C-alpha positions in Angstrom: 119.8 94.0 133.6 117.2 96.4 132.5 116.1 93.9 129.7 115.5 91.2 132.4 113.4 93.6 134.6 111.4 94.8 131.5 110.7 91.2 130.6 109.6 90.3 134.0 107.4 93.3 134.2 105.8 92.8 130.8 105.2 89.1 131.2 104.2 89.3 134.7 101.6 92.0 133.9 100.2 90.1 131.0 100.1 86.9 132.9 98.3 88.3 136.0 95.8 90.5 134.1 94.7 88.5 131.0 93.0 85.1 130.5 92.9 82.6 127.6 93.3 84.2 124.2 93.7 87.7 125.7 97.3 86.9 126.5 98.3 86.8 122.8 96.6 90.2 122.1 98.5 91.7 125.1 101.8 90.1 124.1 101.5 91.4 120.7 100.6 94.9 121.8 103.5 94.9 124.5 106.3 93.5 122.3 105.4 95.1 118.9 103.8 98.4 119.7 104.9 99.5 123.1 108.4 98.0 123.5 109.4 97.5 119.8 111.1 94.4 120.6 109.8 92.8 117.5 108.4 93.9 114.2 105.0 92.8 113.0 106.7 90.3 110.7 109.0 88.9 113.5 106.0 88.6 115.8 104.0 86.6 113.1 106.9 84.3 112.6 107.4 83.7 116.2 103.7 83.1 116.7 103.8 80.4 114.1 106.7 78.8 116.0 105.0 79.1 119.4 101.8 77.6 117.9 103.4 74.5 116.4 105.6 73.8 119.4 104.2 71.8 122.4 102.9 73.8 125.2 100.8 76.8 125.8 101.3 79.4 123.1 101.7 82.4 125.4 104.4 80.7 127.4 106.1 79.7 124.1 106.0 83.2 123.0 107.3 84.5 126.3 110.3 82.2 126.0 110.9 83.1 122.4 110.7 86.9 123.1 112.8 86.5 126.2 115.5 84.7 124.3 115.4 87.3 121.6 115.6 90.3 124.0 118.1 89.0 126.6 119.4 85.5 125.5 118.9 82.5 127.9 118.4 84.5 131.0 115.7 86.4 129.2 114.0 83.3 128.3 114.0 82.0 131.8 112.8 85.3 133.3 109.9 85.6 130.8 109.0 82.0 131.4 108.8 82.4 135.2 107.0 85.9 134.8 104.7 84.3 132.5 103.7 81.3 134.6 104.1 82.3 138.2 101.1 84.7 138.4 98.7 82.2 136.7 99.8 79.5 139.1 99.3 81.7 142.1 95.9 82.8 140.9 94.9 79.2 139.9 95.9 78.0 143.3 93.8 80.7 144.9 90.8 79.8 142.9 91.2 76.1 143.6 91.2 77.0 147.3 88.0 79.1 146.9 86.3 76.4 145.0 86.6 74.0 148.0 84.0 76.2 149.8 80.3 76.0 148.8 79.5 77.4 145.4 79.9 81.0 145.5 77.8 83.0 143.0 80.1 85.9 142.7 83.0 83.6 141.9 81.0 81.9 139.2 79.9 85.3 137.8 83.5 86.5 137.8 84.7 83.4 136.0 82.0 83.8 133.3 82.9 87.4 132.8 86.5 86.6 132.4 85.7 83.9 129.9 83.5 86.3 127.9 86.2 89.0 127.9 88.8 86.4 126.7 86.7 85.4 123.9 86.3 89.1 122.8 90.1 89.7 123.0 90.7 86.5 120.9 88.3 87.5 118.4 89.8 91.1 118.2 93.3 89.7 118.1 92.3 87.3 115.2 91.0 90.2 113.2 94.0 92.3 113.9 96.4 89.3 112.8 94.7 89.1 109.4 95.8 92.6 108.6 99.0 91.8 106.7 96.9 89.3 104.6 94.1 91.6 103.6 96.0 93.0 100.5 96.8 89.7 98.8 93.9 87.5 97.7 96.0 84.4 97.8 97.1 85.0 101.3 93.5 85.8 102.4 92.3 82.6 100.7 94.9 80.6 102.9 93.6 82.4 106.1 90.0 81.5 105.0 91.1 77.8 104.2 92.9 77.4 107.4 89.8 78.7 109.4 87.5 76.4 107.4 89.7 73.4 108.0 89.9 73.9 111.8 86.4 75.3 112.4 84.3 73.3 110.0 86.3 70.2 109.3 87.8 70.1 112.9 91.3 69.5 111.5 94.2 69.8 113.9 96.7 72.6 113.4 99.3 70.1 112.3 97.1 68.6 109.6 96.1 72.0 108.5 99.7 73.1 108.2 100.9 69.9 106.5 98.2 70.6 103.7 98.4 74.3 103.4 102.2 75.1 103.8 103.3 73.2 100.6 100.5 74.8 98.7 101.5 78.2 99.8 105.1 77.6 99.0 104.2 76.3 95.5 101.8 79.3 94.8 104.3 81.9 96.1 107.2 80.5 94.2 105.0 80.4 91.0 104.2 84.1 91.6 107.8 85.3 92.0 109.8 86.2 88.8 112.7 83.8 88.0 
């Protein structure tokens, strides 16, 4: 039962206090550094699965982490904790938006958006840390960023191209 309460507390706090890309940074901090539920490698593997699965990445991560920590009940608790606060906040914002334009609301939303961009950027830099020691891995990070930012390739197309190349290069580098 303690695991379920911990999952509810972690994902409820994250969902109610972060926006956009900021959620991934907070999830990583909570499940790897603070709780120790996942190693850095396990987090990266789960993040890859969460990103290619349909749905919002933070919700997917909550379900995957919840399942790892407490099985199916953990997945359900993490899902509800991750989605319910956002739903309540969204409904409140929608109700406020029915009133004439409120300058403070617009300012608050712009501030939240700027903070989310900053957190996303910081998280992206932090996620490159395991790849910085290997030039081949770093080249794949750069190639993925280039494909998606400059060429506007989808994540699926980027993975279809880069994953087989990565497998081939890493197999070649390993001694037989």
